[in-house]
C-alpha positions as CSV (number, residue, x, y, z in Angstrom):
1,X,138.5,160.8,109.0
2,X,139.4,161.5,111.7
3,X,137.6,160.6,115.2
4,X,137.0,163.1,118.4
5,X,137.4,161.7,121.6
6,X,136.8,163.0,125.1
7,X,134.6,166.3,124.4
8,X,135.2,169.3,125.7
9,X,135.1,169.7,129.5
10,X,134.8,173.3,129.8
11,X,131.8,173.3,127.2
12,X,129.9,170.8,129.1
13,X,127.3,171.9,132.1
14,X,129.0,172.2,135.4
15,X,126.6,170.4,138.0
16,X,125.5,171.7,141.1
17,X,127.5,171.0,143.4
18,X,131.0,172.2,145.2
19,X,134.3,171.6,144.6
20,X,135.6,168.5,146.6
21,X,139.2,169.9,148.6
22,X,141.4,167.8,149.7
23,X,143.8,165.0,147.2
24,X,143.0,163.5,145.1
25,X,139.5,162.0,146.5
26,X,135.9,162.5,146.7
27,X,133.3,161.1,145.3
28,X,130.7,161.8,143.1
29,X,126.6,162.4,143.3
30,X,124.4,160.4,143.8
31,X,121.8,158.9,141.6
32,X,122.9,159.3,138.2
33,X,121.1,158.0,135.4
34,X,120.3,154.7,134.2
35,X,123.7,152.4,133.4
36,X,124.0,151.3,129.8
37,X,124.2,146.7,130.1
38,X,127.5,146.0,130.0
39,X,129.1,145.3,126.4
40,X,127.7,148.2,125.2
41,X,129.7,151.5,123.9
42,X,127.2,153.7,125.1
43,X,127.3,154.9,129.2
44,X,125.7,157.4,131.0
45,X,127.1,158.8,134.5
46,X,129.5,160.9,136.2
47,X,133.1,161.2,135.9
48,X,135.5,163.7,137.8
49,X,138.8,165.4,136.1
50,X,142.2,165.6,137.4
51,X,142.8,169.3,137.2
52,X,145.7,170.3,140.1
53,X,146.7,168.4,143.3
54,X,144.2,170.2,145.3
55,X,140.4,168.9,143.9
56,X,138.4,166.8,141.5
57,X,135.6,169.3,139.7
58,X,132.6,166.8,138.7
59,X,131.9,166.7,135.1
60,X,128.6,165.4,133.9
61,X,128.7,163.1,130.7
62,X,125.7,162.3,128.4
63,X,125.4,159.5,125.9
64,X,129.1,159.7,125.9
65,X,129.5,157.4,122.8
66,X,127.7,160.3,120.5
67,X,130.4,162.2,121.4
68,X,133.4,159.7,121.4
69,X,131.7,158.9,117.1
70,X,131.6,161.9,116.1
71,X,133.0,162.2,112.2
72,X,135.2,165.2,111.8
73,X,134.8,164.6,107.3
74,X,138.2,166.8,107.3
75,X,141.1,168.2,108.8
76,X,139.5,171.3,108.9
77,X,136.6,170.7,110.5
78,X,138.9,168.1,113.3
79,X,140.7,171.7,113.8
80,X,137.4,173.3,114.9
81,X,136.3,171.2,117.8
82,X,136.0,172.6,120.6
83,X,138.3,172.5,122.9
84,X,140.2,169.0,124.9
85,X,139.4,166.5,122.1
86,X,142.1,163.6,121.2
87,X,141.9,161.0,118.7
88,X,140.3,157.9,120.4
89,X,141.4,155.3,117.7
90,X,145.0,155.9,118.3
91,X,144.5,156.7,121.9
92,X,145.5,155.1,125.3
93,X,143.6,154.0,127.7
94,X,145.5,152.8,131.4
95,X,144.0,152.0,135.0
96,X,146.5,153.9,137.3
97,X,144.2,152.0,140.3
98,X,140.9,150.8,141.7
99,X,139.1,153.7,139.7
100,X,140.9,156.1,138.0
101,X,141.2,156.4,134.1
102,X,144.3,157.8,131.9
103,X,143.4,158.5,128.8
104,X,146.5,159.9,126.5
105,X,147.1,160.1,123.1
106,X,150.8,162.2,122.3
107,X,150.9,165.4,124.6
108,X,147.9,165.4,125.6
109,X,146.7,163.0,129.0
110,X,143.9,163.4,131.1
111,X,143.2,161.4,134.1
112,X,139.6,160.7,135.5
113,X,137.9,159.2,138.5
114,X,135.0,157.1,138.8
115,X,133.0,156.8,142.0
116,X,133.9,153.2,142.2
117,X,135.9,150.2,140.9
118,X,133.2,148.5,139.3
119,X,132.2,151.9,138.0
120,X,135.4,152.1,136.8
121,X,135.3,149.1,134.6
122,X,132.0,150.4,133.0
123,X,133.6,153.0,132.1
124,X,136.4,151.2,130.6
125,X,134.8,148.7,129.0
126,X,132.8,151.3,127.0
127,X,136.1,153.4,125.7
128,X,137.5,150.0,124.5
129,X,134.0,148.8,123.0
130,X,134.4,152.5,121.2
131,X,137.7,152.7,120.3
132,X,137.1,149.7,118.1
133,X,134.5,151.0,116.9
134,X,136.3,154.3,116.1
135,X,139.3,152.2,114.5
136,X,137.0,150.3,112.7
137,X,135.0,152.9,111.1
138,X,137.9,155.0,110.1
139,X,139.8,151.7,108.0
140,X,136.8,151.4,106.7
141,X,136.5,154.7,105.3
142,X,140.4,154.0,104.1
143,X,139.5,151.1,102.5
144,X,136.2,152.6,100.5
145,X,138.2,155.0,98.8
146,X,141.0,151.9,98.0
147,X,140.6,150.1,95.1
148,X,136.9,149.5,94.8
149,X,135.1,150.5,91.0
150,X,133.4,153.5,90.4
151,X,130.0,153.0,91.8
152,X,126.7,155.4,92.6
153,X,127.2,156.5,96.2
154,X,123.7,154.6,97.3
155,X,124.9,151.7,95.0
156,X,127.6,151.7,97.3
157,X,125.9,152.4,100.4
158,X,123.5,148.7,99.1
159,X,126.6,146.9,98.5
160,X,128.8,147.6,101.8
161,X,126.6,148.0,104.3
162,X,125.8,144.5,105.3
163,X,129.8,143.5,105.1
164,X,130.3,146.9,107.2
165,X,127.5,145.5,109.5
166,X,129.2,142.1,110.0
167,X,132.4,143.3,110.5
168,X,130.9,145.7,113.1
169,X,129.6,143.7,115.0
170,X,132.4,140.7,114.6
171,X,134.8,143.3,116.0
172,X,132.7,143.9,118.9
173,X,132.4,140.1,119.9
174,X,136.3,140.3,119.5
175,X,136.7,143.7,121.7
176,X,134.7,141.8,124.3
177,X,136.8,138.2,124.0
178,X,139.3,140.9,124.8
179,X,138.0,141.9,127.8
180,X,136.8,138.6,129.5
181,X,140.4,136.9,128.7
182,X,141.9,140.2,130.4
183,X,139.8,140.1,132.8
184,X,139.8,136.5,133.9
185,X,143.9,137.0,134.3
186,X,143.5,139.4,136.5
187,X,140.8,136.7,138.5
188,X,143.4,134.1,138.5
189,X,146.0,136.3,140.1
190,X,143.6,137.0,142.6
191,X,143.0,134.1,143.6
192,X,146.3,132.7,143.7
193,X,146.7,135.7,145.6
194,X,144.1,134.5,148.3
195,X,144.9,131.1,148.5
196,X,148.6,131.8,149.7
197,X,147.1,133.8,152.4
198,X,146.8,132.3,155.8
199,X,142.9,131.6,156.4
200,X,141.0,128.7,157.9
201,X,140.4,125.6,156.4
202,X,137.1,125.6,155.3
203,X,138.0,129.2,153.8
204,X,140.9,127.6,151.9
205,X,139.1,124.9,150.1
206,X,135.8,127.9,148.9
207,X,138.8,129.4,147.9
208,X,140.4,125.9,145.7
209,X,137.3,125.6,144.2
210,X,136.1,129.2,143.6
211,X,139.9,128.6,141.2
212,X,138.5,125.6,139.5
213,X,136.0,127.4,138.4
214,X,137.8,130.7,137.1
215,X,140.2,128.0,135.3
216,X,136.9,126.4,133.4
217,X,135.2,130.0,133.0
218,X,139.3,130.6,130.8
219,X,139.1,127.3,128.8
220,X,135.5,128.0,128.1
221,X,136.1,132.0,126.5
222,X,140.0,130.6,125.2
223,X,137.6,128.4,122.9
224,X,135.5,131.3,122.8
225,X,137.4,133.6,121.3
226,X,139.6,130.7,119.2
227,X,136.1,130.1,117.0
228,X,135.2,134.2,117.0
229,X,139.0,134.9,115.1
230,X,138.3,131.5,113.0
231,X,135.0,132.7,112.2
232,X,135.9,136.2,111.7
233,X,139.1,135.7,109.2
234,X,136.6,133.5,107.0
235,X,134.1,136.4,107.1
236,X,136.4,139.2,106.4
237,X,138.1,136.1,103.7
238,X,134.8,135.4,101.7
239,X,133.4,139.5,102.2
240,X,135.2,140.2,98.8
241,X,133.9,137.5,96.9
242,X,130.2,138.2,97.8
243,X,130.6,142.4,96.7
244,X,132.1,141.0,93.5
245,X,129.4,138.5,93.2
246,X,126.5,140.8,93.9
247,X,128.6,144.2,91.9
248,X,128.2,141.2,89.2
249,X,124.4,140.7,89.6
250,X,124.0,144.0,89.6
251,X,125.5,144.6,86.4
252,X,123.9,142.4,84.8
253,X,120.5,142.9,85.9
254,X,121.0,147.2,84.7
255,X,122.5,145.5,81.5
256,X,119.9,143.3,80.6
257,X,117.6,146.3,81.4
258,X,119.6,148.6,79.4
259,X,119.4,146.1,76.7
260,X,115.9,145.9,76.9
261,X,114.9,149.8,77.2
262,X,117.0,149.9,73.8
263,X,114.8,147.6,71.7
264,X,111.6,149.4,72.9
265,X,113.1,152.8,72.1
266,X,115.0,151.2,68.2
267,X,110.9,150.1,68.1
268,X,109.3,153.3,68.6
269,X,111.6,155.2,66.6
270,X,110.7,152.5,63.5
271,X,107.5,153.3,64.3
272,X,108.0,157.1,63.6
273,X,110.3,156.9,60.6
274,X,107.4,155.1,58.7
275,X,104.7,158.6,59.5
276,X,107.7,159.4,56.6
277,X,106.1,156.8,54.4
278,X,104.4,157.6,51.5
279,X,100.7,156.6,51.7
280,X,100.7,156.7,55.2
281,X,100.1,159.9,56.0
282,X,97.5,160.9,54.2
283,X,95.9,157.2,54.0
284,X,95.2,156.7,57.7
285,X,92.5,159.5,57.8
286,X,89.9,157.4,60.1
287,X,87.3,155.2,58.7
288,X,84.8,157.6,60.3
289,X,86.1,161.1,60.3
290,X,84.0,163.6,60.9
291,X,83.3,166.9,58.8
292,X,82.4,170.4,60.5
293,X,79.4,169.8,62.7
294,X,79.5,166.4,63.3
295,X,78.7,164.4,65.9
296,X,81.9,163.7,67.0
297,X,83.3,166.4,70.3
298,X,86.7,167.6,69.8
299,X,89.2,165.8,73.0
300,X,92.5,166.2,72.8
301,X,95.3,164.6,71.5
302,X,96.0,161.7,74.2
303,X,98.1,163.4,77.2
304,X,98.5,159.9,79.2
305,X,100.6,158.1,76.7
306,X,104.5,159.0,76.4
307,X,107.1,157.9,73.7
308,X,107.9,154.8,74.6
309,X,103.8,153.1,74.3
310,X,102.8,150.6,71.2
311,X,100.3,151.6,68.7
312,X,98.3,150.5,66.3
313,X,96.3,151.6,62.3
314,X,93.1,151.7,62.6
315,X,91.2,148.3,61.4
316,X,90.5,148.0,58.0
317,X,87.4,145.9,57.7
318,X,84.9,148.1,59.6
319,X,82.1,149.8,57.6
320,X,83.4,153.4,56.7
321,X,80.8,156.7,56.9
322,X,80.6,160.3,57.7
323,X,77.8,162.0,59.5
324,X,76.6,165.4,59.0
325,X,74.3,167.0,61.2
326,X,71.3,168.2,59.7
327,X,69.3,171.3,59.8
328,X,66.1,171.5,61.7
329,X,64.6,173.7,59.8
330,X,65.1,171.9,57.0
331,X,65.4,168.2,57.9
332,X,61.9,167.3,55.9
333,X,62.7,166.0,52.6
334,X,60.8,163.6,50.0
335,X,60.8,159.7,50.2
336,X,62.9,160.0,47.0
337,X,65.5,161.4,48.7
338,X,65.6,159.5,51.4
339,X,68.1,156.3,51.9
340,X,67.9,154.1,54.9
341,X,66.1,157.1,57.2
342,X,64.4,156.1,59.9
343,X,60.8,156.0,59.2
344,X,59.9,157.9,62.6
345,X,59.0,161.7,62.2
346,X,62.1,164.0,62.9
347,X,59.3,165.9,65.5
348,X,59.1,163.1,67.5
349,X,63.1,163.6,68.7
350,X,62.2,165.8,71.1
351,X,64.4,166.2,74.4
352,X,61.5,166.5,77.0
353,X,58.9,163.8,76.0
354,X,61.9,161.3,74.3
355,X,63.1,158.4,76.5
356,X,66.4,159.6,75.0
357,X,66.6,162.1,77.8
358,X,69.5,161.3,79.9
359,X,69.9,161.3,83.9
360,X,73.6,161.3,84.9
361,X,72.2,160.1,88.4
362,X,73.6,156.9,90.2
363,X,69.9,156.6,91.9
364,X,66.8,155.9,90.0
365,X,63.7,157.8,91.7
366,X,61.0,158.3,89.0
367,X,58.1,156.7,88.7
368,X,59.3,153.1,88.8
369,X,61.1,153.4,92.0
370,X,58.7,155.3,94.8
371,X,58.4,152.1,96.0
372,X,61.3,151.2,96.9
373,X,63.4,151.9,100.1
374,X,66.4,154.5,101.7
375,X,69.4,153.8,100.1
376,X,71.6,152.2,102.4
377,X,74.8,153.4,103.6
378,X,77.8,152.6,102.2
379,X,81.6,152.7,103.1
380,X,82.9,155.3,100.3
381,X,86.6,155.0,101.2
382,X,89.8,152.2,101.6
383,X,92.5,151.8,102.8
384,X,95.0,153.7,100.8
385,X,97.4,152.3,98.3
386,X,101.1,151.2,100.1
387,X,103.8,151.8,98.2
388,X,105.8,148.9,97.7
389,X,108.4,148.3,95.1
390,X,108.6,145.9,92.7
391,X,111.2,144.6,90.1
392,X,108.8,143.6,87.6
393,X,111.0,142.3,84.7
394,X,112.2,140.1,87.5
395,X,108.8,138.1,87.7
396,X,107.8,138.5,84.1
397,X,111.0,137.5,82.0
398,X,109.4,134.0,83.1
399,X,106.3,134.1,81.6
400,X,106.9,135.4,78.1
401,X,104.2,133.5,76.3
402,X,102.4,131.5,78.6
403,X,98.9,131.9,80.1
404,X,99.0,134.6,82.9
405,X,96.6,132.4,84.7
406,X,98.6,129.9,85.4
407,X,101.3,132.1,86.3
408,X,101.9,132.5,90.3
409,X,102.0,136.1,91.1
410,X,101.9,138.6,94.6
411,X,99.6,140.2,95.1
412,X,101.8,143.3,94.4
413,X,100.1,143.2,90.9
414,X,96.7,142.9,91.7
415,X,93.7,145.2,93.1
416,X,91.6,144.0,96.6
417,X,89.0,142.6,93.8
418,X,88.2,139.2,92.4
419,X,87.4,138.7,88.9
420,X,83.8,138.2,89.9
421,X,83.2,141.8,91.7
422,X,84.9,142.9,88.3
423,X,82.3,141.0,86.6
424,X,79.7,142.4,88.9
425,X,81.3,146.3,88.0
426,X,79.1,145.7,84.8
427,X,76.1,146.6,86.6
428,X,77.9,150.2,87.1
429,X,75.2,151.9,84.4
430,X,72.1,149.5,85.6
431,X,69.9,152.4,84.8
432,X,70.6,152.4,81.2
433,X,68.6,148.9,81.6
434,X,66.1,150.4,83.3
435,X,65.0,152.8,80.7
436,X,65.4,150.8,77.8
437,X,62.5,148.6,79.6
438,X,60.6,151.9,78.8
439,X,61.2,152.0,75.1
440,X,58.5,151.2,73.0
441,X,60.4,151.5,69.8
442,X,63.4,148.8,69.6
443,X,65.3,150.5,68.0
444,X,65.5,153.3,70.4
445,X,65.8,150.1,73.1
446,X,68.8,149.1,71.0
447,X,70.8,152.3,71.4
448,X,70.3,151.8,75.3
449,X,72.1,148.2,75.2
450,X,74.3,149.7,73.2
451,X,75.4,152.9,75.2
452,X,75.4,150.2,78.6
453,X,77.9,147.0,76.7
454,X,80.1,150.6,76.5
455,X,79.8,151.6,80.1
456,X,81.6,148.8,81.7
457,X,84.7,149.5,79.4
458,X,84.6,153.0,81.5
459,X,85.9,151.8,84.9
460,X,89.0,150.1,83.3
461,X,90.7,153.8,82.3
462,X,92.8,153.7,85.0
463,X,92.8,150.3,86.6
464,X,96.3,148.5,85.6
465,X,96.6,146.1,88.5
466,X,95.4,142.7,88.2
467,X,91.7,141.3,89.4
468,X,92.8,137.9,91.9
469,X,92.1,134.9,90.0
470,X,88.5,133.4,91.8
471,X,89.0,129.7,93.3
472,X,87.3,126.8,92.0
473,X,83.3,127.3,93.4
474,X,83.9,130.5,94.9
475,X,80.9,133.1,94.9
476,X,80.2,136.6,94.9
477,X,76.4,138.2,95.8
478,X,75.9,141.6,94.8
479,X,71.8,142.6,96.3
480,X,70.8,145.6,95.8
481,X,67.5,144.3,95.4
482,X,65.5,146.9,97.8
483,X,68.5,149.5,96.9
484,X,69.1,149.6,93.7
485,X,65.7,146.6,92.1
486,X,68.3,144.1,90.9
487,X,70.7,141.7,92.5
488,X,73.6,139.5,91.5
489,X,75.3,136.6,91.7
490,X,78.5,135.0,90.1
491,X,80.4,131.5,90.5
492,X,83.6,130.6,89.5
493,X,82.4,127.0,87.4
494,X,85.8,126.2,86.2
495,X,89.4,127.2,86.9
496,X,91.6,125.4,84.1
497,X,90.4,127.8,81.4
498,X,89.0,130.2,84.3
499,X,85.7,130.8,83.5
500,X,82.9,132.5,85.8
501,X,79.2,132.4,85.1
502,X,77.0,135.5,86.1
503,X,72.9,136.2,86.6
504,X,71.3,139.3,87.0
505,X,67.8,139.8,88.2
506,X,65.8,143.1,87.8
507,X,62.3,143.8,89.4
508,X,62.1,146.3,87.0
509,X,61.7,144.2,84.1
510,X,65.2,142.8,82.8
511,X,67.2,139.6,82.9
512,X,71.0,140.3,82.2
513,X,73.1,136.9,82.5
514,X,77.0,135.3,80.5
515,X,79.5,133.2,81.0
516,X,82.9,134.3,80.1
517,X,85.9,132.9,79.5
518,X,89.7,134.9,80.4
519,X,92.1,133.8,78.0
520,X,95.7,136.3,77.9
521,X,98.6,136.3,76.7
522,X,101.5,138.0,77.7
523,X,103.6,139.4,75.3
524,X,106.9,141.0,77.0
525,X,106.0,144.5,76.1
526,X,102.2,144.4,76.3
527,X,98.7,141.8,77.6
528,X,96.0,141.2,75.7
529,X,93.0,139.8,77.8
530,X,90.5,138.5,75.1
531,X,86.9,138.0,77.0
532,X,85.5,134.3,75.3
533,X,81.7,133.7,75.9
534,X,78.8,135.8,75.2
535,X,76.4,137.5,77.1
536,X,72.4,137.9,76.8
537,X,70.3,140.4,78.1
538,X,66.6,139.2,78.0
539,X,63.4,142.5,78.7
540,X,60.2,140.6,80.2
541,X,57.9,142.2,78.4
542,X,59.0,142.8,74.7
543,X,60.8,139.4,75.3
544,X,63.3,141.4,73.6
545,X,66.4,139.0,73.5
546,X,69.9,140.6,72.8
547,X,72.9,139.1,72.5
548,X,76.6,140.6,72.4
549,X,80.6,140.0,73.2
550,X,82.9,142.3,74.8
551,X,86.2,143.1,72.9
552,X,89.9,142.2,73.5
553,X,91.8,144.6,76.5
554,X,95.5,145.3,76.3
555,X,97.6,146.3,78.6
556,X,100.7,148.4,77.6
557,X,104.0,149.6,78.4
558,X,103.8,146.2,81.5
559,X,108.2,146.6,81.1
560,X,109.4,150.5,79.4
561,X,107.0,153.5,80.4
562,X,103.9,154.0,82.0
563,X,101.1,151.7,82.3
564,X,98.0,152.6,80.3
565,X,94.9,150.2,79.1
566,X,93.6,150.4,75.5
567,X,90.3,148.0,74.2
568,X,89.9,147.5,70.0
569,X,87.8,145.1,68.3
570,X,84.2,145.3,67.8
571,X,80.6,144.3,69.4
572,X,77.8,143.3,67.5
573,X,75.2,143.1,69.2
574,X,71.6,141.4,67.8
575,X,68.4,141.6,69.1
576,X,67.5,137.9,68.4
577,X,63.1,138.9,68.4
578,X,63.4,141.6,66.5
579,X,66.8,141.1,63.8
580,X,67.9,144.8,64.7
581,X,71.5,145.5,65.0
582,X,74.0,147.5,66.4
583,X,77.5,147.7,65.3
584,X,80.3,149.5,67.2
585,X,83.8,149.9,66.8
586,X,86.3,150.3,69.7
587,X,89.1,152.2,67.1
588,X,92.7,151.0,69.3
589,X,95.1,153.9,69.6
590,X,97.2,154.8,66.6
591,X,100.1,157.7,66.6
592,X,98.9,157.9,63.0
593,X,95.6,158.7,63.4
594,X,93.7,162.5,64.5
595,X,91.0,160.1,65.4
596,X,89.7,161.1,69.7
597,X,91.7,158.2,71.7
598,X,89.7,155.4,73.1
599,X,87.1,156.2,70.3
600,X,83.7,154.4,69.9
601,X,81.2,154.2,67.0
602,X,78.2,152.6,65.3
603,X,75.1,151.9,63.7
604,X,71.8,150.7,65.1
605,X,70.3,149.2,61.9
606,X,66.4,147.2,61.7
607,X,66.2,144.0,60.1
608,X,66.0,144.7,57.0
609,X,68.9,147.2,57.0
610,X,67.5,150.6,57.2
611,X,70.3,152.8,59.4
612,X,67.8,154.9,62.1
613,X,71.4,156.2,64.9
614,X,74.6,156.4,64.9
615,X,76.4,155.7,67.5
616,X,79.6,158.4,68.9
617,X,82.2,158.9,71.6
618,X,84.8,157.4,73.9
619,X,84.7,153.7,75.8
620,X,85.7,156.2,78.7
621,X,83.8,159.3,79.2
622,X,80.8,159.2,77.4
623,X,78.2,157.7,74.8
624,X,75.7,159.9,72.7
625,X,73.2,159.0,70.2
626,X,71.8,161.1,66.8
627,X,68.9,159.7,64.7
628,X,69.7,159.1,61.2
629,X,67.3,161.3,58.7
630,X,68.9,161.1,55.7
631,X,72.0,158.7,54.2
632,X,73.8,159.2,51.2
633,X,76.8,156.9,49.3
634,X,79.2,159.6,49.9
635,X,82.4,159.6,47.9
636,X,85.4,156.3,47.7
637,X,88.1,156.3,50.2
638,X,91.7,155.2,48.6
639,X,91.8,152.0,50.3
640,X,88.6,151.6,47.4
641,X,85.5,151.4,50.1
642,X,82.7,153.2,49.7
643,X,81.5,155.8,52.7
644,X,78.1,156.6,53.6
645,X,77.0,159.6,54.7
646,X,74.8,160.2,57.1
647,X,72.5,163.5,57.9
648,X,71.3,163.5,61.9
649,X,69.6,165.5,64.1
650,X,71.8,167.1,66.9
651,X,73.0,164.5,69.4
652,X,71.5,163.2,73.1
653,X,73.9,162.1,75.4
654,X,72.7,158.8,77.0
655,X,75.5,158.0,79.2
656,X,78.0,159.8,81.0
657,X,80.8,158.3,83.5
658,X,80.0,159.2,86.9
659,X,83.0,160.9,88.5
660,X,85.5,159.1,90.4
661,X,85.5,159.4,94.5
662,X,88.0,161.8,96.2
663,X,91.9,160.6,97.1
664,X,90.9,157.8,93.5
665,X,94.6,157.4,92.7
666,X,95.4,155.8,96.2
667,X,92.5,153.5,96.0
668,X,93.2,152.0,93.2
669,X,91.2,154.4,91.1
670,X,88.4,152.7,92.6
671,X,84.6,154.1,91.7
672,X,81.8,154.4,93.7
673,X,80.9,151.3,93.3
674,X,84.2,149.5,93.3
675,X,84.6,151.2,96.8
676,X,81.5,148.8,98.4
677,X,82.2,145.7,96.3
678,X,84.3,144.1,99.0
679,X,82.7,146.0,101.6
680,X,81.8,143.0,105.1
681,X,78.7,142.1,104.4
682,X,76.5,139.4,106.8
683,X,74.5,136.4,105.9
684,X,76.6,135.5,102.3
685,X,77.8,132.3,101.4
686,X,80.8,131.2,103.1
687,X,82.3,131.3,99.9
688,X,81.9,134.3,98.6
689,X,84.8,136.4,97.5
690,X,84.7,139.4,100.9
691,X,85.7,136.1,102.6
692,X,89.1,135.4,101.1
693,X,91.7,136.0,103.7
694,X,94.7,136.9,101.3
695,X,92.2,139.7,99.5
696,X,91.1,141.5,102.7
697,X,95.0,141.4,104.5
698,X,95.6,143.2,100.8
699,X,92.8,145.6,100.9
700,X,94.1,146.3,104.8
701,X,97.9,147.3,103.2
702,X,98.8,144.2,105.0
703,X,100.7,142.9,101.4
704,X,103.6,140.1,103.4
705,X,100.7,137.9,105.3
706,X,98.5,138.9,101.5
707,X,101.4,137.2,99.6
708,X,101.7,133.8,102.5
709,X,98.0,134.0,102.3
710,X,97.0,133.5,98.6
711,X,99.9,130.6,98.5
712,X,98.3,129.3,100.8
713,X,95.2,128.6,98.7
714,X,97.0,128.0,96.1
715,X,98.5,124.9,97.0
716,X,95.0,124.2,98.8
717,X,93.4,124.3,95.4
718,X,95.9,122.4,93.5
719,X,95.5,119.1,96.1
720,X,91.8,119.5,95.2
721,X,92.8,119.6,91.9
722,X,95.0,116.3,92.0
723,X,92.3,114.4,93.8
724,X,90.0,115.0,91.5
725,X,92.4,113.3,88.6
726,X,93.1,110.7,91.1
727,X,89.6,109.9,90.9
728,X,88.9,111.0,87.1
729,X,91.8,108.3,86.1
730,X,90.6,106.1,88.6
731,X,87.0,106.0,86.9
732,X,88.4,105.4,83.6
733,X,90.3,102.1,84.4
734,X,86.8,100.8,86.2
735,X,84.9,101.4,82.9
736,X,82.4,104.3,84.7
737,X,82.0,108.1,83.7
738,X,83.4,110.6,86.1
739,X,81.2,114.0,85.7
740,X,84.1,116.1,87.1
741,X,83.4,119.0,88.6
742,X,80.0,120.7,89.4
743,X,79.0,123.8,90.0
744,X,77.6,124.9,93.1
745,X,74.2,127.4,91.7
746,X,74.7,127.0,87.9
747,X,74.0,124.3,85.4
748,X,75.9,123.4,82.1
749,X,73.3,123.9,79.1
750,X,73.4,124.2,75.4
751,X,72.4,127.7,74.2
752,X,69.5,127.7,72.1
753,X,70.3,131.3,70.6
754,X,74.3,130.9,69.8
755,X,75.0,127.0,70.7
756,X,77.7,127.1,72.7
757,X,77.6,124.8,75.9
758,X,77.2,127.8,79.0
759,X,76.6,127.9,82.3
760,X,73.0,129.2,83.3
761,X,71.4,129.8,86.6
762,X,69.5,127.0,88.5
763,X,68.0,128.8,91.0
764,X,68.7,127.8,94.9
765,X,70.7,131.0,96.1
766,X,68.4,133.3,97.2
767,X,66.7,130.5,98.8
768,X,69.9,129.0,100.9
769,X,70.5,132.3,101.7
770,X,67.2,133.1,103.1
771,X,67.5,129.6,105.8
772,X,71.0,130.3,106.0
773,X,71.7,126.7,104.9
774,X,75.2,126.8,103.1
775,X,75.8,122.8,103.6
776,X,76.5,122.4,99.5
777,X,79.0,124.9,99.7
778,X,82.7,123.2,100.4
779,X,85.6,124.6,102.3
780,X,88.0,126.5,99.8
781,X,89.2,129.0,102.5
């Protein structure tokens, strides 16, 4: 590549000034633009071009080095440059006298003149630095087309960029050293000439002192020049080695990623090949498949999954049944034709009069809500998620088979909410429980409880990010007593294994509590999250006490493909007072199945095993309930299971998911409730999740600072744990009992229903909040 030098003088605008006659003298206009600092290859100002022996014409140069370093990529481009250009990399820069500059290249020479000697020297310095840069650019361009291995343009730029920058800075430093040496020698000669002049005695002494200082300056400059030259030689000798190391690491990473991708594709090909095997294509008809007129609504094929996803076969141990919609005009049958049907009269299944009338409004302002205050205005958005890139495999390759809670993760994998706040999101559809309070029949009430248990998964369909692991002793309160009728409190009661206790009281007639331990395993291609522990729900007026457990959540395509979440397993909800039960089945997504994705089905039965209602829907959209009017035993499936046929009335929607807020895709797919959970609030405990500095910084988009804070908090927590372990060892040596960590607001008891040791709320938090007495709270942030 060629570099144009000395921009076309004819193309520049002439200043508004008259030609100065007379010889080679003449001064330039005053008050030019500010000069660049010394040592820079950029300089602005006025120069005069020699045209004949009579006068100079002043020409104004603006951003000179932009022209000096303009690259001409081809000879054709060079031929079309403006008149008056030379190749700076091969040009000679000379000085005739105190103010003149001569630029020559072959047969073309330019005589330029500055206003003063100082001005001339600044121009010469800038030109020499620019010439050095032009030579370096030419050499680099020739080197790039040499013996390098074939690579993409982006790879070359990323690999050679830092090395070129280092070489550029060293070249600039070397050029400055050469100039220092040349000017230092000129200074020495000038001082020697002054010593030979006849001057007063005191002047001679001063000149001698100046000469000594100049000598010291020359010695120091030479030492710096030699050190810079040694450093430059060392950097150049190691540059190729660095390039080879970088290229090797890049190739290793690419080869590893290609190997993993190939393994994933081979795994997928084997799954596809199995579809053609005998007995599989017909044997995967769903254990709860539907006929024409079935309760389930058609919902197209899954659109979020791609070719790299992992699939599961349908569960084999779930009870098989088929539902058909009965004709309302002919639904009455004799008692002999009813097998396990509901004893309620079909006329009672009235949409207008039944408590099953579903309201999808987020507020509840019916008869029990007239005494509530208006809702407080909450925030409706958070800062958009920054677009940070991260090499997932470089972090995950060391995590296979390990407990996820023990692996330090950057906030790039997180969402700006803690696990305590995610646990509180189970209350998104709390109005289902408010409606269940009004049910007189325990089986009807069970339907609402079942819909509530499914609704808690609707917020996870797009939420592939990981919540923050709470610190031991961290709490989170959600006080909506005046707005929505309930108040909630969560506390992290154990660190290893991580466990959280949750207690919710509603003035509308119900109390919910749970003690959840999260177990998670990363298996390379997917991540399984297994909540351990029971959820308790008790209604105050009836005393009905419901208990159930959560299903397993699986995050697929951790390494290759698009992340997606599935829920799989069974939930058994038991009313320990009436012994009613509801069996819910979360069907895992299977490539072989024709079922609706994210399907949930179930049956509500009484203590005698009589089926009363059929539950159906999807965990990401809605749940419906159908009243059973007749049941009979159908044909036997290919697996040897006998299917039950339930004849039902038209279904009624108990729950439907709220639409996501506008711009949710840039706000971590948070729901309206999730957007308010981390909203700053006064009078909360100093251990509240809203006060976590790393989580707050991440929400604000300052991820680098959040990572530093996260590491500090985790190290602080580890130090406390080590001190507690030392206390336990000391107590053991002394023969004393060591109680370990004691939760702040919860206490450990044996659950009378399940027989498990759980943490239940012991009281005191809301009283402490009223008094603003947080003296028992530890310093965890």
